Structure formats: structure tokens, C-alpha cells
C-alpha positions in Angstrom: -30.0 39.3 29.1 -30.6 38.5 25.4 -29.2 35.0 25.8 -31.7 34.4 28.6 -34.6 35.7 26.6 -33.7 33.6 23.6 -33.3 30.5 25.7 -36.7 31.2 27.4 -38.4 31.6 24.0 -36.8 28.4 22.7 -37.9 26.5 25.8 -41.4 27.8 25.7 -41.8 27.2 22.0 -40.8 23.5 22.5 -37.6 23.6 20.4 -35.8 21.2 22.8 -38.6 18.7 23.0 -37.4 16.8 19.9 -34.0 16.4 21.4 -35.2 14.9 24.7 -35.3 11.2 25.2 -37.2 9.5 28.0 -36.7 6.2 29.8 -39.1 4.7 32.2 -38.6 2.3 35.1 -40.4 1.1 38.2 -40.3 3.7 40.9 -40.5 3.5 44.7 -42.9 5.4 46.8 -46.7 5.4 46.7 -48.6 3.3 44.2 -50.0 0.3 46.0 -50.0 -2.8 43.8 -48.9 -0.8 40.8 -45.5 -0.2 42.3 -44.3 -3.6 41.3 -45.9 -3.6 37.8 -46.1 -0.2 36.3 -43.1 1.9 35.1 -43.9 5.4 36.4 -40.4 6.7 37.1 -39.3 8.9 34.2 -35.6 9.7 33.3 -35.0 12.5 30.9 -31.8 12.5 28.8 -30.6 15.6 26.9 -27.3 15.4 24.9 -25.8 18.8 25.6 -22.8 18.3 23.3 -24.8 17.2 20.3 -27.6 19.7 20.6 -28.0 21.7 17.4 -30.2 24.3 19.2 -27.4 25.5 21.5 -24.4 27.6 20.6 -20.9 26.6 21.7 -20.9 29.3 24.4 -24.3 28.0 25.7 -23.0 24.4 25.7 -19.9 25.4 27.7 -22.1 27.3 30.3 -24.3 24.3 30.7 -21.4 21.9 31.0 -19.8 24.0 33.8 -22.9 25.0 35.7 -24.7 21.7 35.6 -21.6 19.4 35.8 -23.1 17.4 38.7 -26.2 16.5 36.6 -24.2 15.7 33.4 -22.6 12.3 32.7 -19.1 11.8 31.4 -20.6 11.5 27.9 -22.2 15.0 28.1 -25.8 13.9 28.7 -27.9 15.8 31.1 -30.1 13.5 33.2 -33.2 14.5 35.3 -35.6 12.1 37.0 -39.1 12.3 38.4 -41.0 9.7 40.4 -43.2 12.0 42.4 -46.6 11.0 41.0 -48.2 7.6 40.4 -48.7 8.4 36.7 -46.0 8.2 34.1 -47.6 11.1 32.1 -47.6 13.3 35.2 -44.0 12.4 35.9 -43.0 13.2 32.3 -44.6 16.6 32.5 -42.8 17.3 35.8 -39.5 16.3 34.4 -39.9 18.6 31.3 -40.8 21.5 33.7 -37.7 20.7 35.8 -35.6 20.7 32.6 -36.9 24.0 31.5 -36.4 25.6 34.9 -32.8 24.1 35.1 -32.0 25.7 31.7 -33.5 29.1 32.7 -31.5 29.1 36.0 -28.2 28.1 34.3 -28.4 30.9 31.8 -29.5 33.6 34.3 -26.9 36.2 35.0 -26.1 36.9 38.6 -26.6 40.5 39.7 -23.2 42.2 40.4 -22.9 43.5 43.9 -21.7 47.1 44.1 -19.6 47.9 47.2 -21.0 50.8 49.2 -19.9 52.8 52.1 -21.9 53.3 55.3 -23.7 56.7 55.5 -22.7 59.5 57.9 -25.6 58.8 60.2 -24.7 55.1 60.5 -21.1 56.0 61.3 -22.2 58.4 64.0 -24.6 55.9 65.5 -21.9 53.2 65.6 -19.4 55.6 67.3 -22.0 56.8 69.8 -22.9 53.2 70.8 -19.2 52.4 71.1 -18.7 55.4 73.4 -21.7 54.4 75.5 -20.4 50.8 75.9 -16.9 52.1 76.8 -18.4 54.4 79.5 -20.5 51.5 80.8 -17.5 49.3 81.1 -15.4 52.0 82.6 -17.9 52.5 85.4 -17.8 48.9 86.4 -15.6 47.6 89.2 -13.6 49.5 91.9 -12.0 52.8 91.4 -8.5 53.2 92.7 -7.3 56.5 93.8 
């Protein structure tokens, strides 16, 4: 829990913003004539392995949980091309990055195995008995 709190504080305070690099390119989708001229698609790059703000434990967690978004060089890549504005896409990609880090460091709740209560057991057995009687009454009786 403390790791998640410290990560959330670091994300909210903008500690990681200095480490982020952005690349822009032309995006598909809406934009009219701008689609062929303006670079609105934003690609965020974050070097997980070289980050001074992450401990070794945090780096290993990120590398395992986000391995499908991390390149072979250890760079986390996130893109956004949802809006027509480069600035809006940059804001979206930063929010995606923050949410991705929060989810990666979130601890899963451990499921505790429980037994069914007495009432549930009785109800189940009663329904089984009713079904058995119903089936027993079907068909012809041989004597």
C-alpha cells in the first residue's frame, strides 16, 4: 500500500514528467485537410530501466506487468491520436501513463476461501431432494 501511495504522489507531483520524451507524427482519423499536414499523433517514451525515480523493485514490477507495452530496450511506449490537437493528445497520453503506473503498482485483493453457510447447504439438499422426487415420479411404475 505504501508503494502505491508513494507512486501516486510522485505521479501527481510531476516527478516523471522530466523523464518523458514525446514524438509526434501524422495520425489517421478525423481532421479534414489537417490530417495530411499536421502532426497530431503523440507517442510517449519512458525509459523504465534508466529511471532514477524508480527503485529496482518498482522497475522489475513494471517490466513484468507491462511487458507488452515495453520494447526490447526497456522503453515504455504509449500513443494517443484521439483528438485533432497535438496538445490534447499530449495531455491524454500523460493521463494514460499515470493511470498505467497506478494500475501496475496496485496490489490485488487476496481472495479468502469460505465455506457455504448451513442455510445454503440445507437449501441445496432440499432442492436436490425435490428434483429427485420429481424425476422418480416420471414414467411408468413397474410392479
